[in-house]
N, C-alpha and C positions, 0 to 999 in steps of 0.2 A: 298608570303610576309612573312618576318621574323620579329619577335618582340624581343625587348630587355628585356621585362618583362611582366608578367601577374599578375595583381593585382586585388584581389577580394576574394570572399568566396570560396577558392580553398582548398579542403580537401587533406591533405598529405597522400597519400597511397603508399604502397610498389611498385605497378606497375608504378606509376608516378615517383618515385624517381630513377628509372632505367635510365630515359632519361633526367630528370630535376634536378636542384638544388633548394631547398626550403629554405626560411628563417626560423628562429625560429618561432614556432606557435605564432600568436598574440591572439589566443583564443583557449581554450581547448574545444573539442567537442566530441560527441559520439552519436551513434544511440540510440534513445529512442522510446517508444511506446506511441502513443496518443490514448486514448479510452474515450468514453462518460462516464459520471458519473451520478449516481442517488443519490438523497438526501433522507435520511431516515426521514420521516415525523413523528414528535413527536405527539403522540395521547394520549388519556386518558388511553390506555393500555400500555403506555411506561414502566411502572414498571415491565412488564413481559419480556421486551427485553433483559436485561443483561444475562439471561440464555435461552438456547434452551429448547424445550419441553422435550427432553430426559433428560437434566440436571435437570429440575424441577421434573420429575418423579423419577429419581435416588435419588435426595435429599430427597424427601418426603418418599421414601421407607426406606432410612437409618434412618430417624427420627422414623418411626414406629418400625424398627428392634431394634434400641437402646432402645426404650421404653419397648419392650417385653423382651429384655435381662436383663435390670435393674429390671423389675418386677419379672422375674424368680429368680434372685439372692437375692431379698429383701423380697418377700411377705411372706416367712415363718418366718422371724425374725423381720419384720418391720411393725408396725401397720398402717403406712401411705399407705401401699400397700395391705391392707386387706379390707374386706367388701363383699358385694354381688357381683355376677358376673358382674352386670351392673356397679357398682361402680369401680370395678377393671379395666374394659375396659375403663371407662372414665379416670381413673387415668393414664393408659398407654398412652392414647392420650394426656392428659393434660401435663403429665410430659415431654414427648418427645418434644412437640412443644413449651412448655414454656422455654426450654433450649435455644431456638432461641433468646430470649430476656434476658437470664440469670435470669429468674423470677420464676424458679421452687421452690415450697415451701416444697416438700417432702425431708426429709433427707435420706441419704444413710448410712446404718450401717455396711454392710459387706465390707471387704477390696476389694473384687472383684468388687462389685458395685461401690465403690469409684474410683477404677482404671479405669473402663469403663467410668465413668462420666468425669473424668479428661481428658482422651483422646478425648472424644466426644466434650467437651467444647472447646478444642483447635481447633478441626475441625470446629466447629460452628463459632469460631472467624475468621478463614480464609474465610469461606463461606460468612459471613456477610461483611467482609472488601472488598472482591472481588465484591460482589453485589453492595455495596455502591459506590465504585469507578466507576464501569461500568455505573450505573444509573446516577451518577453525570455527567459523560462525555456525555451521551446521551441527557440529559436535558440542558446542557450548551454549548456544542460545536456542530457546524454544522457538521453533519455526511455525508461524501461523500464516495462513493465506486464505484469501477469499476468491471466489470465482468471479466476482464483480469488481472492477477497478474504478468505475466512476459512472457518471450519469449517462454517458454514451452507451454503455452496456444495457442500461434499462430501456433506452429509447429504441435500440436495435432488436430487442427481444419481444416476444409475444406472451411471455409468462406473466402471471398476476403479480401486482405490487400492493403492499399493504400501506395503510396510513391511519393516523389516529382520528377517531370520530370527532367531527367538529373542527378539525384543523384546516387552515388555509392551504395545506399541502395538496389537497385534492384539486382545488381550482388552479393552483399553480402548475401542477403536472399536466392538466388538461389544456389550459390556455397558453402557457408559456413553453411547455415541452412537447405539446401536441401528442400526448400519450392518450390512447383511447380510454374513455371513462369505463368501458366494459372490463378493462384489465384491473381496475382499482378495487381493493377489498378493504372495507371499513373494519377496524379493530379497536376494541375499547379498553383493553387492560394489558399490563405487562405479561400476564399469563398467556393471553391470546397471541401476543407478539411472539413469545418463545415457542408456542405450539405451532403457529403458522410457519415459522422459519424452520422448525425441526421437521415438519412434514415435507416441505418443499413443494414446488409447483406440480410435480407429477402425482402427488398424493393429496391434492386438495388444499395445499398451503400456498405460500407465496415465495417468490424468488428473493425478494428483499422488501424492506420497509423504509419509507421516507418519513422522517419526523424531525422535529426541532431538537437542536443539540442539548439543551438542558434536560429534556425528557430522556434523551438517549443516554446521557451521562448517568442519570439516576438508574436507568434500566441496566446499563452495563456494570453497575456496582454490585449487581446480584447475579446476572446471567453471564457466565464466563465464555461460553463457546460461540459467542457472537461478537462481531467487531464492526467498526465504522469502515466503510469502503470508500476510498477517495477522500476528497476534501469538501468543505461546505460549499454549496453552490448557490446560496443566497446569503445576504447580509442584512439582518434585521435586529430588532430588539424588543424586549417586553417593557411595557410602561403602564401606568395607571391612566384611565380615561376620564375625562370631564366634559361637561357641556361647553359649548363655545364661550370664550371670554370669562371662564370661571376663575376667580381670584385664587382658588385653591391650587390650580395648576402650577402657578409660579412658586408658591410656598413648597409644594412637594418636590418640584424640580430642583429647587435650591437645596433641600434636605438630601436628595439623592446624590447631587453633585458633591456635597460635603462628605457623605459616606464613601463615595468613590475616591475622593482625593486622600482621605486618611487611611484607605486600605480596608475599611470595614466591609465593604461589599465583597471584596475578594475573599475575606475570611469567612463570611457567610456562605459564599459559593463553595469553598473548600470543605466546610463543615458538613453541608447537606448533600452535596453532589459528588464528593470524592471519598465516599465511605463504602464499606462492604468488603466481602471476602475476595472480590475480583479486582479491587482497586490496583493492586500491584501488577496485575496482568496487563 
């Protein structure tokens, strides 16, 4: 049986264009990675989250080092840095950490001491600004994160990867990304997507799913605890297929271009692919 046209979500690929004529793409698409997300729960210790433990240790060490350096430069000529051994140690700690709030009371008299203090106060300003911005983001914005950042994470792992039955994503991952076919798992419905990602690779599921963006957008309009990891790593489109030299191909391409130029294609996209309870997430 021969057909005059094939209309649907048909990806325009190099192999298919050898034997078929395609219209202009009616929607842009590309392969993306779906991965489960985890939410960072804000706790009473949230004020420690903007910096890592290593960053906290390094910052504290520099505070002490600057205090000692200023004391070495000042204690011979500045009465504020003199006294008993105990008083001088307290002064070093107090001076260094009070600069965090620009509340130090000790005056610097030497040129070298003032130069060190100016540079250090500038560094403190940057640290405080970065900390404040990060903490504000943590406390006011829902923090979501995926364990997968992009395609390199998929290639370097040995965990299973899901794909939609019949999608060209399978051949692309095997031939272009050199991912072993034994790692690929065929999935046929949004429910299977959600279940496989929920289980994870350790319980018979998958670490991620590779699929085309329009399918992913529709999926994400319902399933909220999953997100796109990284960016699109292919650039393709969906079009209607016709036999070679079919006159219908030109007419349909013209109609699609007209819809694209007047914004109708974008309105259709927003109506059908950006709906659902998860759209605002």
